[in-house]
FIKOLDO-809500 format. One record per residue (C-alpha): residue in three letters; residue number from 1; x, z, y. Coordinates in steps of 0.05 Angstrom, whole numbers. Layout:
BEGIN
{node 'ALA',NUM,{X,Z,Y}} ...
***
This chain:
BEGIN
{node 'MET',1,{71,871,-931}} {node 'ASN',2,{104,915,-984}} {node 'ILE',3,{162,961,-968}} {node 'LYS',4,{221,955,-1017}} {node 'LEU',5,{269,1013,-1016}} {node 'MET',6,{333,997,-1053}} {node 'LEU',7,{362,1053,-1095}} {node 'LYS',8,{433,1034,-1076}} {node 'GLN',9,{442,1034,-1001}} {node 'HIS',10,{510,1066,-1002}} {node 'ILE',11,{577,1067,-1036}} {node 'GLY',12,{569,1099,-1105}} {node 'SER',13,{516,1097,-1159}} {node 'PRO',14,{442,1080,-1149}} {node 'CYS',15,{398,1140,-1133}} {node 'LYS',16,{350,1170,-1184}} {node 'PRO',17,{276,1166,-1165}} {node 'ILE',18,{239,1233,-1162}} {node 'VAL',19,{169,1202,-1151}} {node 'GLU',20,{121,1166,-1197}} {node 'ILE',21,{81,1101,-1195}} {node 'GLY',22,{13,1113,-1162}} {node 'GLU',23,{38,1171,-1121}} {node 'ILE',24,{21,1175,-1047}} {node 'VAL',25,{83,1188,-1005}} {node 'ASN',26,{91,1204,-931}} {node 'ARG',27,{140,1176,-881}} {node 'GLY',28,{204,1217,-886}} {node 'GLN',29,{189,1243,-956}} {node 'LEU',30,{249,1248,-1003}} {node 'ILE',31,{238,1198,-1060}} {node 'ALA',32,{306,1189,-1093}} {node 'ILE',33,{369,1231,-1101}} {node 'PRO',34,{441,1214,-1117}} {node 'SER',35,{465,1217,-1189}} {node 'GLY',36,{537,1220,-1166}} {node 'LEU',37,{570,1195,-1102}} {node 'GLY',38,{513,1171,-1058}} {node 'ALA',39,{461,1189,-1006}} {node 'ARG',40,{388,1212,-1009}} {node 'ILE',41,{333,1161,-998}} {node 'HIS',42,{269,1177,-961}} {node 'SER',43,{205,1137,-953}} {node 'SER',44,{204,1099,-887}} {node 'VAL',45,{128,1093,-888}} {node 'THR',46,{65,1129,-912}} {node 'GLY',47,{34,1093,-971}} {node 'LYS',48,{26,1085,-1046}} {node 'ILE',49,{82,1073,-1096}} {node 'THR',50,{66,1012,-1138}} {node 'CYS',51,{132,998,-1174}} {node 'ILE',52,{195,1036,-1194}} {node 'SER',53,{253,1000,-1227}} {node 'ASP',54,{327,1013,-1237}} {node 'SER',55,{342,981,-1169}} {node 'GLU',56,{282,994,-1123}} {node 'ILE',57,{219,1031,-1105}} {node 'ILE',58,{162,989,-1077}} {node 'ILE',59,{109,1020,-1032}} {node 'ILE',60,{45,990,-1005}} {node 'PRO',61,{42,1021,-935}} {node 'ASP',62,{-23,1048,-904}} {node 'GLU',63,{-52,1003,-851}} {node 'ASN',64,{-42,1055,-797}} {node 'GLN',65,{29,1081,-790}} {node 'THR',66,{57,1132,-740}} {node 'ASN',67,{127,1151,-718}} {node 'GLU',68,{117,1221,-746}} {node 'TYR',69,{157,1240,-808}} {node 'ILE',70,{169,1296,-857}} {node 'LYS',71,{229,1334,-832}} {node 'ILE',72,{288,1353,-874}} {node 'LYS',73,{295,1426,-891}} {node 'LYS',74,{318,1475,-837}} {node 'THR',75,{392,1491,-840}} {node 'GLN',76,{444,1518,-792}} {node 'ASN',77,{497,1481,-831}} {node 'HIS',78,{507,1415,-796}} {node 'LEU',79,{543,1382,-854}} {node 'GLU',80,{485,1402,-899}} {node 'ALA',81,{435,1371,-850}} {node 'ILE',82,{474,1305,-852}} {node 'GLU',83,{472,1306,-928}} {node 'GLU',84,{398,1324,-930}} {node 'ALA',85,{382,1266,-883}} {node 'GLY',86,{419,1215,-925}} {node 'VAL',87,{465,1191,-870}} {node 'VAL',88,{514,1136,-889}} {node 'GLY',89,{559,1089,-851}} {node 'ALA',90,{509,1044,-816}} {node 'GLY',91,{560,991,-798}} {node 'GLY',92,{560,962,-867}} {node 'ALA',93,{607,1006,-909}} {node 'GLY',94,{553,1055,-930}} {node 'PHE',95,{600,1112,-945}} {node 'PRO',96,{562,1178,-947}} {node 'THR',97,{576,1212,-881}} {node 'TYR',98,{573,1284,-907}} {node 'VAL',99,{631,1267,-954}} {node 'LYS',100,{670,1233,-898}} {node 'TYR',101,{661,1293,-851}} {node 'SER',102,{680,1343,-906}} {node 'SER',103,{754,1329,-891}} {node 'PRO',104,{780,1375,-836}} {node 'ILE',105,{820,1341,-781}} {node 'LYS',106,{839,1400,-738}} {node 'GLY',107,{867,1376,-672}} {node 'GLY',108,{849,1304,-691}} {node 'TYR',109,{802,1250,-667}} {node 'ILE',110,{730,1228,-678}} {node 'ILE',111,{724,1155,-658}} {node 'ALA',112,{657,1121,-646}} {node 'ASN',113,{664,1048,-666}} {node 'ALA',114,{626,1007,-614}} {node 'ALA',115,{668,944,-623}} {node 'GLU',116,{611,901,-650}} {node 'CYS',117,{659,843,-657}} {node 'GLU',118,{617,799,-703}} {node 'PRO',119,{587,743,-661}} {node 'ILE',120,{513,748,-644}} {node 'LEU',121,{505,820,-666}} {node 'ASN',122,{490,867,-607}} {node 'HIS',123,{445,924,-631}} {node 'ASN',124,{501,975,-626}} {node 'ILE',125,{512,956,-554}} {node 'ARG',126,{438,960,-539}} {node 'LEU',127,{437,1030,-569}} {node 'LEU',128,{493,1050,-521}} {node 'GLU',129,{456,1019,-463}} {node 'GLU',130,{391,1055,-478}} {node 'ALA',131,{410,1120,-512}} {node 'PRO',132,{485,1135,-502}} {node 'GLU',133,{471,1210,-501}} {node 'LEU',134,{451,1208,-575}} {node 'VAL',135,{518,1177,-594}} {node 'VAL',136,{557,1228,-551}} {node 'LYS',137,{518,1285,-584}} {node 'GLY',138,{536,1255,-652}} {node 'ILE',139,{609,1255,-633}} {node 'LYS',140,{605,1328,-611}} {node 'TYR',141,{573,1349,-677}} {node 'ALA',142,{625,1310,-717}} {node 'MET',143,{680,1344,-677}} {node 'GLY',144,{650,1412,-690}} {node 'ILE',145,{644,1399,-764}} {node 'THR',146,{714,1371,-774}} {node 'GLY',147,{753,1411,-722}} {node 'ALA',148,{773,1349,-683}} {node 'GLU',149,{801,1361,-614}} {node 'LYS',150,{784,1294,-581}} {node 'GLY',151,{727,1244,-584}} {node 'TYR',152,{732,1171,-564}} {node 'VAL',153,{681,1115,-556}} {node 'ALA',154,{718,1051,-573}} {node 'ILE',155,{687,992,-537}} {node 'LYS',156,{706,924,-508}} {node 'PRO',157,{707,917,-432}} {node 'ILE',158,{661,856,-438}} {node 'TYR',159,{602,903,-452}} {node 'LYS',160,{597,926,-380}} {node 'LYS',161,{527,955,-380}} {node 'ALA',162,{540,995,-443}} {node 'LEU',163,{608,1016,-416}} {node 'ILE',164,{577,1045,-353}} {node 'ALA',165,{521,1080,-392}} {node 'VAL',166,{566,1113,-442}} {node 'GLY',167,{616,1131,-387}} {node 'ARG',168,{561,1169,-351}} {node 'ALA',169,{541,1203,-416}} {node 'CYS',170,{612,1227,-426}} {node 'LYS',171,{621,1250,-354}} {node 'GLU',172,{608,1324,-368}} {node 'GLU',173,{649,1323,-433}} {node 'SER',174,{721,1341,-421}} {node 'ASN',175,{743,1323,-491}} {node 'ILE',176,{703,1258,-501}} {node 'GLU',177,{721,1194,-465}} {node 'VAL',178,{715,1119,-468}} {node 'LYS',179,{773,1077,-494}} {node 'LEU',180,{777,1002,-486}} {node 'LEU',181,{790,953,-542}} {node 'SER',182,{819,883,-540}} {node 'ASN',183,{768,827,-544}} {node 'ILE',184,{792,801,-611}} {node 'TYR',185,{766,794,-681}} {node 'PRO',186,{768,838,-723}} {node 'VAL',187,{779,894,-673}} {node 'GLY',188,{722,933,-707}} {node 'ASP',189,{766,942,-768}} {node 'GLU',190,{785,1016,-774}} {node 'ARG',191,{859,1001,-779}} {node 'VAL',192,{856,958,-716}} {node 'ILE',193,{819,1013,-678}} {node 'ILE',194,{871,1065,-697}} {node 'ARG',195,{926,1018,-676}} {node 'GLU',196,{893,1001,-609}} {node 'LEU',197,{872,1072,-590}} {node 'LEU',198,{926,1116,-620}} {node 'GLY',199,{984,1068,-624}} {node 'LYS',200,{993,1085,-698}} {node 'VAL',201,{996,1035,-755}} {node 'LEU',202,{960,1046,-820}} {node 'GLU',203,{988,1012,-881}} {node 'PRO',204,{942,968,-923}} {node 'GLY',205,{895,1013,-962}} {node 'GLN',206,{906,1074,-918}} {node 'LEU',207,{846,1107,-885}} {node 'PRO',208,{842,1136,-814}} {node 'ILE',209,{845,1206,-843}} {node 'LYS',210,{919,1192,-854}} {node 'MET',211,{926,1194,-778}} {node 'ASN',212,{882,1256,-772}} {node 'SER',213,{824,1213,-749}} {node 'ILE',214,{753,1193,-771}} {node 'VAL',215,{720,1129,-747}} {node 'SER',216,{643,1124,-748}} {node 'ASN',217,{597,1069,-726}} {node 'VAL',218,{555,1088,-665}} {node 'GLU',219,{490,1082,-703}} {node 'THR',220,{517,1129,-755}} {node 'LEU',221,{531,1180,-700}} {node 'LYS',222,{461,1170,-673}} {node 'ASN',223,{434,1187,-742}} {node 'VAL',224,{479,1249,-745}} {node 'ALA',225,{449,1274,-680}} {node 'LEU',226,{378,1259,-703}} {node 'ALA',227,{389,1295,-769}} {node 'ILE',228,{416,1358,-736}} {node 'GLU',229,{371,1362,-674}} {node 'HIS',230,{306,1331,-699}} {node 'ARG',231,{314,1341,-775}} {node 'LYS',232,{301,1266,-782}} {node 'PRO',233,{322,1231,-847}} {node 'VAL',234,{351,1161,-844}} {node 'ILE',235,{287,1120,-849}} {node 'ASP',236,{297,1070,-792}} {node 'LYS',237,{349,1018,-776}} {node 'ASP',238,{374,980,-715}} {node 'ILE',239,{385,905,-726}} {node 'THR',240,{400,840,-691}} {node 'VAL',241,{362,776,-709}} {node 'GLY',242,{390,709,-688}} {node 'GLY',243,{407,637,-704}} {node 'ARG',244,{357,581,-716}} {node 'LEU',245,{297,619,-690}} {node 'LEU',246,{252,601,-631}} {node 'ASN',247,{261,666,-592}} {node 'ALA',248,{327,693,-618}} {node 'LYS',249,{380,639,-613}} {node 'ARG',250,{428,687,-578}} {node 'GLY',251,{407,748,-615}} {node 'CYS',252,{345,791,-610}} {node 'VAL',253,{350,866,-620}} {node 'PHE',254,{300,909,-658}} {node 'LEU',255,{313,984,-655}} {node 'ASN',256,{286,1037,-703}} {node 'GLN',257,{254,991,-754}} {node 'PRO',258,{229,1019,-821}} {node 'ILE',259,{280,1012,-876}} {node 'GLY',260,{253,971,-934}} {node 'THR',261,{217,920,-889}} {node 'PRO',262,{224,848,-915}} {node 'ILE',263,{267,808,-867}} {node 'LYS',264,{214,754,-862}} {node 'LYS',265,{177,801,-815}} {node 'PHE',266,{234,798,-765}} {node 'ILE',267,{241,723,-771}} {node 'ASP',268,{167,718,-753}} {node 'LYS',269,{175,768,-696}} {node 'SER',270,{230,723,-669}} {node 'GLY',271,{185,662,-665}} {node 'GLY',272,{197,632,-733}} {node 'TYR',273,{247,579,-754}} {node 'VAL',274,{276,523,-712}} {node 'LYS',275,{278,463,-758}} {node 'PRO',276,{321,440,-790}} {node 'TYR',277,{351,505,-813}} {node 'GLY',278,{396,527,-870}} {node 'GLU',279,{406,593,-905}} {node 'ILE',280,{389,664,-885}} {node 'VAL',281,{448,712,-879}} {node 'VAL',282,{444,788,-876}} {node 'GLY',283,{503,818,-839}} {node 'GLY',284,{549,783,-790}} {node 'PRO',285,{568,709,-787}} {node 'PHE',286,{637,724,-816}} {node 'THR',287,{623,776,-869}} {node 'GLY',288,{548,769,-882}} {node 'LEU',289,{516,752,-949}} {node 'LYS',290,{463,702,-970}} {node 'ALA',291,{393,731,-967}} {node 'TYR',292,{321,711,-976}} {node 'GLU',293,{256,723,-938}} {node 'THR',294,{239,778,-987}} {node 'THR',295,{306,814,-978}} {node 'ALA',296,{293,884,-953}} {node 'LEU',297,{325,921,-895}} {node 'THR',298,{373,975,-917}} {node 'LYS',299,{412,1031,-885}} {node 'THR',300,{471,984,-877}} {node 'SER',301,{437,920,-855}} {node 'GLY',302,{465,894,-789}} {node 'GLY',303,{443,823,-774}} {node 'ILE',304,{390,775,-799}} {node 'LEU',305,{416,706,-783}} {node 'VAL',306,{387,638,-797}} {node 'SER',307,{440,583,-800}} {node 'MET',308,{444,509,-788}} {node 'PRO',309,{437,467,-851}} {node 'PHE',310,{503,460,-888}} {node 'PRO',311,{540,396,-871}} {node 'SER',312,{545,349,-930}} {node 'GLU',313,{615,350,-958}} {node 'ASN',314,{615,313,-1024}} {node 'ARG',315,{690,320,-1029}} {node 'LYS',316,{743,363,-1061}} {node 'ILE',317,{752,428,-1023}} {node 'GLY',318,{804,483,-1019}} {node 'LEU',319,{789,556,-1000}} {node 'ILE',320,{831,606,-961}} {node 'GLU',321,{807,677,-969}} {node 'CYS',322,{821,735,-922}} {node 'GLU',323,{800,808,-923}} {node 'CYS',324,{778,801,-850}} {node 'GLY',325,{728,746,-866}} {node 'ALA',326,{685,720,-923}} {node 'SER',327,{700,739,-995}} {node 'ILE',328,{720,686,-1045}} {node 'GLU',329,{651,692,-1076}} {node 'ARG',330,{619,677,-1009}} {node 'LEU',331,{666,618,-996}} {node 'ASN',332,{648,589,-1064}} {node 'GLU',333,{574,598,-1046}} {node 'ILE',334,{584,560,-981}} {node 'ALA',335,{622,505,-1015}} {node 'LEU',336,{566,497,-1065}} {node 'GLY',337,{515,493,-1009}} {node 'MET',338,{556,437,-978}} {node 'GLY',339,{558,399,-1043}} {node 'ALA',340,{633,404,-1047}} {node 'LYS',341,{676,414,-1109}} {node 'VAL',342,{725,472,-1105}} {node 'VAL',343,{792,449,-1133}} {node 'ALA',344,{838,504,-1109}} {node 'THR',345,{837,573,-1077}} {node 'THR',346,{889,616,-1042}} {node 'GLU',347,{896,675,-996}} {node 'CYS',348,{917,683,-923}} {node 'LYS',349,{992,695,-919}} {node 'ARG',350,{978,765,-891}} {node 'MET',351,{944,788,-955}} {node 'VAL',352,{981,838,-999}} {node 'GLU',353,{959,873,-1064}} {node 'VAL',354,{943,947,-1060}} {node 'ASN',355,{917,983,-1121}} {node 'GLY',356,{893,918,-1152}} {node 'ARG',357,{858,895,-1088}} {node 'SER',358,{881,844,-1037}} {node 'ARG',359,{887,873,-966}} {node 'CYS',360,{907,845,-898}} {node 'ASP',361,{972,877,-877}} {node 'LYS',362,{961,865,-802}} {node 'PRO',363,{887,854,-786}} {node 'GLY',364,{876,819,-720}} {node 'GLU',365,{946,788,-720}} {node 'CYS',366,{930,725,-759}} {node 'PRO',367,{986,674,-769}} {node 'GLY',368,{978,600,-776}} {node 'GLN',369,{961,576,-846}} {node 'ALA',370,{999,509,-847}} {node 'GLU',371,{1037,523,-912}} {node 'LYS',372,{973,548,-946}} {node 'VAL',373,{936,485,-924}} {node 'LEU',374,{992,441,-950}} {node 'SER',375,{993,477,-1017}} {node 'LEU',376,{918,467,-1025}} {node 'LYS',377,{925,393,-1008}} {node 'LYS',378,{978,386,-1061}} {node 'GLU',379,{927,413,-1111}} {node 'GLY',380,{878,358,-1091}} {node 'ALA',381,{838,389,-1034}} {node 'GLU',382,{812,338,-984}} {node 'VAL',383,{781,390,-938}} {node 'ILE',384,{794,464,-926}} {node 'LEU',385,{746,522,-918}} {node 'SER',386,{780,582,-887}} {node 'ALA',387,{757,655,-879}} {node 'THR',388,{816,677,-836}} {node 'CYS',389,{800,710,-770}} {node 'GLU',390,{846,665,-730}} {node 'ASP',391,{813,601,-755}} 
***
């Protein structure tokens, strides 16, 4: 089983390899560095490099692997440690964390995003159940770096076990507390979290920093704590596997798995396919992307989901896109899988254009789409495929 480390696991440009084909590398070794905005990439295994391309580094791992790793360099500068470790937003955005934390928010808020509102996914919640202290430490470090005054763990009340565990972990922290979120989709959106916790409304395109706040996924904060306290680079990932699999229909969590592992390994670990099955999706059910058995785990991978076969829809179809759900490219991909012909597309009525990009003006407050449906039908659509969060 080869390990495939993608050179772009973050927002920005692909990293530049600093190793050569045939070289023996150790787990934790730095193998690629950013050429601009980006994050360092380290080997997740000990083994031999067999291929280097513009997009990936392939390693044949040694038969015997350990949890030991080469530590990042010693530094008393916490922001530097985060940069050295290659920490990025683990929830899917992949924004380099050292850049995010470089903005001072004196008197502001560090918010740990534990919403995990995509169906089936539950590895963030498992992390809070099993190691809430790591997340709390990450919040404390982020507060110290940015000058934030308060820390919040934003979580839904339905996650009772995690809620209790993180509440206990915060017990001795006077400036860190648990805040409850509504059980809606997409409550994990940064703008919704700011609205729910602080009662402030961000305009489309605005970032939490506008409200003197920074929102980080709980796994990102775990990685921050590990980088600072254990000098550990980001070489492992937490994931949820679910769908048409024998042992993971409701989601099976795998913590601390080597980045670069082909997702087929986790499908096999989950008992293999339940037949018939459809496509493989990496990410969540709403915003995930089509993948293959050879697709490799990255720093931003969340779920590995196996779907039902697409229903056969040999008809004309209309698409409604929304920022909160699937992109228009993904909707077209699904329509193709169904055998349908796309005759018209439109956007949710909440969508507005900001700097050339369509944004939802009120995420989580989805209106009905009757007029959009009628307009698509006028253009010949016989069925509608919608990506809006309400539908």
